[in-house]
C-alpha positions as CSV (number, residue, x, y, z in Angstrom):
1,M,0.0,0.0,0.0
2,P,1.5,3.3,-1.0
3,S,2.3,5.8,1.7
4,L,1.1,9.2,2.3
5,K,4.1,10.8,0.8
6,D,4.0,8.8,-2.3
7,L,0.4,9.6,-2.7
8,R,1.2,13.4,-2.4
9,N,4.1,13.1,-4.8
10,R,1.9,11.1,-7.3
11,I,-1.0,14.1,-6.9
12,T,1.5,16.8,-7.4
13,S,2.7,14.9,-10.5
14,V,-0.6,14.3,-12.0
15,E,-1.5,18.1,-11.4
16,S,1.5,19.0,-13.3
17,T,0.5,16.9,-16.1
18,R,-2.7,18.3,-16.1
19,K,-1.5,22.0,-16.4
20,I,0.5,20.7,-19.5
21,T,-2.3,19.1,-21.2
22,S,-4.5,22.0,-20.6
23,A,-2.1,24.3,-22.2
24,M,-1.7,22.3,-24.9
25,K,-5.2,22.0,-25.8
26,M,-5.9,25.7,-25.5
27,V,-2.6,26.2,-27.8
28,A,-4.2,23.5,-30.4
29,G,-7.7,25.1,-30.2
30,S,-6.4,28.6,-31.2
31,K,-4.2,27.1,-34.0
32,L,-7.3,25.0,-35.2
33,K,-9.4,27.8,-35.7
34,R,-7.0,29.5,-38.3
35,A,-6.4,26.0,-39.8
36,E,-10.1,25.1,-40.2
37,T,-10.8,28.4,-42.0
38,S,-7.6,27.9,-44.4
39,A,-8.7,24.4,-45.2
40,H,-12.3,25.4,-45.8
41,E,-11.3,28.4,-48.0
42,G,-8.8,26.1,-50.0
43,R,-11.2,23.2,-50.7
44,P,-13.3,25.3,-53.5
45,Y,-10.2,26.5,-55.3
46,A,-8.8,22.9,-55.4
47,Q,-12.1,21.2,-56.5
48,R,-12.8,23.8,-59.2
49,M,-9.3,23.6,-60.4
50,E,-9.8,19.8,-61.1
51,R,-13.3,20.2,-62.6
52,M,-11.8,22.9,-64.9
53,L,-9.0,20.4,-65.9
54,S,-11.5,17.7,-66.3
55,D,-13.7,19.7,-68.7
56,L,-10.7,21.0,-70.8
57,I,-9.6,17.1,-71.0
58,G,-13.1,16.3,-72.3
59,T,-12.5,18.5,-75.4
60,L,-9.4,16.6,-76.4
61,P,-9.6,14.3,-79.4
62,T,-7.1,11.9,-78.1
63,L,-4.7,11.5,-75.2
64,D,-1.7,10.6,-77.4
65,V,-0.4,14.3,-77.6
66,A,-1.4,15.1,-74.1
67,P,1.3,16.1,-71.6
68,K,2.9,13.7,-69.7
69,L,1.7,14.9,-66.4
70,L,-1.9,13.7,-67.9
71,A,-0.9,10.9,-70.4
72,G,1.4,9.0,-67.9
73,S,4.5,7.2,-68.7
74,G,2.6,4.2,-70.3
75,K,3.7,2.0,-67.2
76,D,2.6,1.2,-64.1
77,S,5.4,-0.6,-62.4
78,S,6.9,2.2,-59.8
79,H,4.6,4.0,-57.3
80,L,5.6,7.1,-55.5
81,L,3.6,7.5,-52.0
82,I,3.5,10.8,-50.5
83,I,2.4,10.2,-46.9
84,I,1.7,13.2,-44.8
85,T,1.7,13.1,-41.1
86,A,3.0,15.2,-38.2
87,D,6.1,16.0,-36.9
88,R,5.1,15.4,-33.4
89,G,2.9,13.2,-31.5
90,L,0.3,13.8,-28.7
91,C,-2.5,14.0,-31.2
92,G,-4.5,10.5,-30.7
93,G,-5.0,8.5,-33.6
94,F,-3.8,10.9,-36.4
95,N,-0.5,9.6,-37.3
96,V,-1.5,5.9,-36.5
97,N,-4.5,5.9,-39.0
98,I,-2.2,7.1,-41.7
99,A,0.4,4.8,-41.1
100,R,-2.0,2.0,-41.1
101,A,-3.6,3.1,-44.4
102,A,-0.2,3.5,-45.9
103,R,0.9,0.0,-44.8
104,R,-2.1,-1.4,-46.5
105,R,-1.2,0.4,-49.6
106,I,2.3,-0.4,-49.5
107,E,1.6,-4.1,-48.9
108,A,-1.1,-4.4,-51.8
109,L,1.3,-2.7,-54.3
110,H,4.1,-5.1,-53.2
111,A,1.7,-8.1,-53.6
112,Q,1.0,-6.9,-57.2
113,G,4.7,-6.9,-58.1
114,K,4.9,-3.0,-58.2
115,Q,8.1,-1.0,-56.9
116,V,7.1,1.3,-54.0
117,K,8.9,4.6,-53.1
118,I,7.8,6.6,-50.1
119,L,8.2,10.2,-49.5
120,C,7.4,10.9,-45.9
121,I,6.1,14.7,-45.2
122,G,6.4,14.5,-41.2
123,K,8.7,12.5,-38.9
124,K,6.0,10.4,-37.4
125,G,5.2,8.9,-40.7
126,R,9.0,7.8,-41.3
127,D,9.1,6.5,-37.7
128,S,6.1,4.3,-38.1
129,L,7.0,3.1,-41.5
130,R,10.9,2.5,-41.2
131,R,10.5,-0.7,-39.2
132,Y,9.2,-2.7,-42.2
133,H,9.2,-0.6,-45.2
134,G,12.4,1.5,-44.4
135,E,14.0,0.4,-47.7
136,D,11.1,2.1,-49.6
137,I,11.6,5.7,-47.8
138,I,13.6,7.7,-50.2
139,E,13.4,10.9,-48.1
140,T,11.6,12.7,-45.0
141,L,10.8,16.2,-45.2
142,E,10.2,17.8,-41.7
143,N,8.8,21.0,-40.3
144,I,6.8,21.6,-43.5
145,T,3.9,22.6,-41.4
146,R,5.4,23.6,-38.3
147,T,3.9,27.0,-38.4
148,G,1.1,26.2,-40.4
149,A,0.5,25.0,-44.1
150,K,2.1,27.4,-46.6
151,F,2.1,27.2,-50.5
152,G,5.8,27.9,-50.8
153,P,6.9,24.4,-49.5
154,A,3.8,22.7,-51.4
155,R,5.2,24.3,-54.8
156,D,8.7,23.1,-53.9
157,I,7.5,19.6,-53.3
158,S,5.5,19.8,-56.5
159,R,8.6,20.8,-58.2
160,Q,10.7,17.8,-56.6
161,V,8.1,15.3,-57.7
162,R,7.9,16.6,-61.1
163,N,11.4,16.2,-61.6
164,M,11.5,12.8,-60.5
165,F,8.4,11.8,-62.7
166,D,10.4,13.5,-65.8
167,N,13.4,11.4,-64.8
168,G,11.5,8.3,-65.0
169,E,11.9,7.7,-61.2
170,F,8.3,6.5,-61.0
171,D,4.9,5.9,-62.9
172,V,2.0,6.8,-60.4
173,C,2.2,9.2,-57.4
174,T,-0.4,9.2,-54.8
175,V,-0.8,11.2,-51.6
176,I,-2.2,9.8,-48.4
177,F,-3.2,12.4,-45.9
178,N,-6.2,13.1,-43.3
179,T,-9.2,14.8,-44.4
180,F,-10.5,17.4,-41.9
181,K,-14.2,16.9,-40.9
182,S,-14.3,18.2,-37.4
183,A,-12.2,18.5,-34.3
184,M,-13.2,15.1,-33.4
185,S,-13.3,13.6,-36.8
186,Q,-10.6,12.9,-39.7
187,E,-10.9,10.9,-42.7
188,V,-7.7,9.1,-44.3
189,T,-7.8,10.1,-48.0
190,V,-6.0,8.2,-50.8
191,K,-5.8,10.5,-53.7
192,Q,-3.8,9.8,-57.2
193,I,-2.4,13.0,-58.3
194,I,0.1,11.8,-61.2
195,P,-1.0,11.1,-63.7
196,F,-4.0,13.3,-63.4
197,P,-7.3,11.0,-63.3
198,V,-9.2,11.2,-66.4
199,P,-12.7,11.4,-66.0
200,D,-14.7,8.2,-67.1
201,V,-17.0,8.9,-70.1
202,A,-19.9,7.2,-68.7
203,E,-19.3,9.1,-65.5
204,K,-19.1,12.5,-67.4
205,A,-22.4,11.6,-69.3
206,S,-24.1,11.3,-66.2
207,A,-22.8,14.1,-64.2
208,P,-24.8,17.2,-63.4
209,G,-24.8,19.7,-66.1
210,V,-24.0,17.6,-68.8
211,A,-26.5,16.7,-71.6
212,G,-29.0,14.3,-69.8
213,G,-27.6,15.2,-66.5
214,H,-29.1,17.4,-63.9
215,G,-27.8,21.0,-63.6
216,G,-26.3,22.5,-60.6
217,E,-24.2,25.6,-59.4
218,D,-21.1,23.6,-59.9
219,A,-21.8,21.7,-63.0
220,P,-19.7,21.8,-66.1
221,L,-21.1,23.3,-68.9
222,A,-21.9,21.5,-72.1
223,G,-20.9,23.1,-75.2
224,T,-18.1,23.2,-78.0
225,Y,-15.4,26.0,-77.2
226,E,-12.7,27.5,-79.5
227,M,-9.4,27.8,-77.3
228,E,-6.4,30.1,-77.8
229,P,-3.8,28.7,-77.1
230,S,-4.7,25.2,-77.8
231,E,-5.9,22.8,-75.3
232,G,-2.4,21.1,-75.3
233,H,-0.7,24.3,-74.1
234,L,-3.3,25.1,-71.5
235,L,-2.9,21.6,-70.0
236,A,0.8,21.9,-70.0
237,A,0.6,25.2,-67.9
238,L,-2.3,24.1,-65.7
239,L,-1.3,20.5,-64.9
240,P,2.0,21.5,-62.8
241,A,-0.2,24.4,-61.2
242,N,-2.9,21.9,-60.2
243,L,-0.3,19.6,-58.9
244,S,0.9,22.3,-56.3
245,V,-2.7,23.2,-55.5
246,Q,-3.3,19.5,-54.6
247,I,-0.4,19.1,-52.5
248,F,-1.3,22.3,-50.7
249,G,-4.6,21.4,-50.3
250,A,-3.6,18.1,-48.7
251,L,-1.3,20.3,-46.4
252,L,-4.1,22.3,-45.4
253,E,-6.7,19.2,-44.6
254,S,-3.6,17.4,-42.8
255,Y,-2.7,20.5,-40.5
256,A,-6.1,21.2,-39.5
257,S,-6.9,17.5,-38.7
258,E,-3.7,17.5,-36.8
259,Q,-4.4,20.6,-34.7
260,G,-8.3,19.0,-34.3
261,A,-6.9,15.7,-33.2
262,R,-4.3,17.3,-30.8
263,M,-7.1,19.2,-29.1
264,T,-9.5,16.2,-28.5
265,A,-6.9,14.1,-27.4
266,M,-5.4,16.9,-25.0
267,D,-8.9,17.7,-23.9
268,N,-9.5,13.9,-23.0
269,A,-6.0,13.7,-21.2
270,T,-6.9,16.5,-19.2
271,R,-10.1,15.1,-18.2
272,N,-8.7,11.7,-17.2
273,A,-6.0,13.5,-15.3
274,G,-8.8,15.3,-13.3
275,D,-10.6,11.9,-12.6
276,L,-7.3,10.3,-11.5
277,I,-6.6,13.3,-9.1
278,D,-10.0,12.7,-7.7
279,R,-9.4,9.1,-7.2
280,L,-6.0,9.6,-5.7
281,K,-7.2,12.6,-3.2
282,L,-9.6,9.9,-2.0
283,N,-7.3,7.4,-1.5
284,Y,-5.0,10.0,0.2
285,N,-7.7,11.0,2.8
286,R,-8.7,7.5,3.3
287,T,-5.1,6.2,4.2
288,R,-4.6,9.4,6.2
289,Q,-7.7,8.7,8.3
290,A,-6.6,5.2,8.6
291,A,-3.1,6.2,9.9
292,I,-4.8,8.7,12.3
293,T,-7.1,6.1,13.6
294,S,-4.2,3.8,14.1
295,E,-2.5,6.1,16.1
296,L,-5.5,6.9,18.5
297,I,-6.0,3.3,19.0
298,E,-2.4,2.6,20.1
299,I,-2.5,5.9,22.5
300,I,-5.8,4.9,24.0
301,S,-4.2,1.1,24.3
302,G,-1.1,2.5,25.7
303,A,-2.9,4.8,28.4
304,E,-5.4,1.7,29.4
305,A,-2.3,-0.4,29.8
306,V,-1.0,2.1,32.4
């Protein structure tokens, strides 16, 4: 049975921990407000960028003369996975869920005989994967979102990925990240960004706004367009920009998800610490009362003996 001194030390320790978790919760909450706003404001831009490219691709008679970022390398043997996690822990299942999804993806590709290369954005992704897939990790980028998601690093990552693709180092690039839903909910998203996914013909035919579909505010407009410069020149300019935008959007979503997960985790930790302190204080008072009672019994017994 722990002594009164041990219980006092334990209570002091847990109270110090509660102060830390409470402070971390407040910091994450303040960062979350800005991160959530940025993620929500970035979504329409990324979505409309993809929709514009899809409409433009639909006007091409063939993909034979399309840019390489759209047409692909013609192979499917080497895959690059961009895995976005945090550089720090204490954020619940945020990093664990991404690592689990990445391992499933890697194992599925290996089972198909594909070569896998991993680009980790965030230390936690590397730490989770290097035990079993360390030979597949080609680079780890740290502190990319330390002070928030910014477009500059996303553009640099996009340029690095494009150079690797132009040099034939991979055929398909997929990004794995958490999409922000709420402070308590994040959804693991697996998204192919190279080559740009060509919309299915049947899907386009039934899409809202297309002949036979149902109109809507965000629906693509049906019709024939004359473009200057040509579709190929436009795609050559837009596809690299879209790659930067999609990586930036993934960083925004991941950063907002990280702050939401950390705020929720620290809130739970603060509540648990409070419950533990209550139980420890109850145990301390009971132990102290038992010690006082035992001393009184000894005094009374000694007095009666005299």
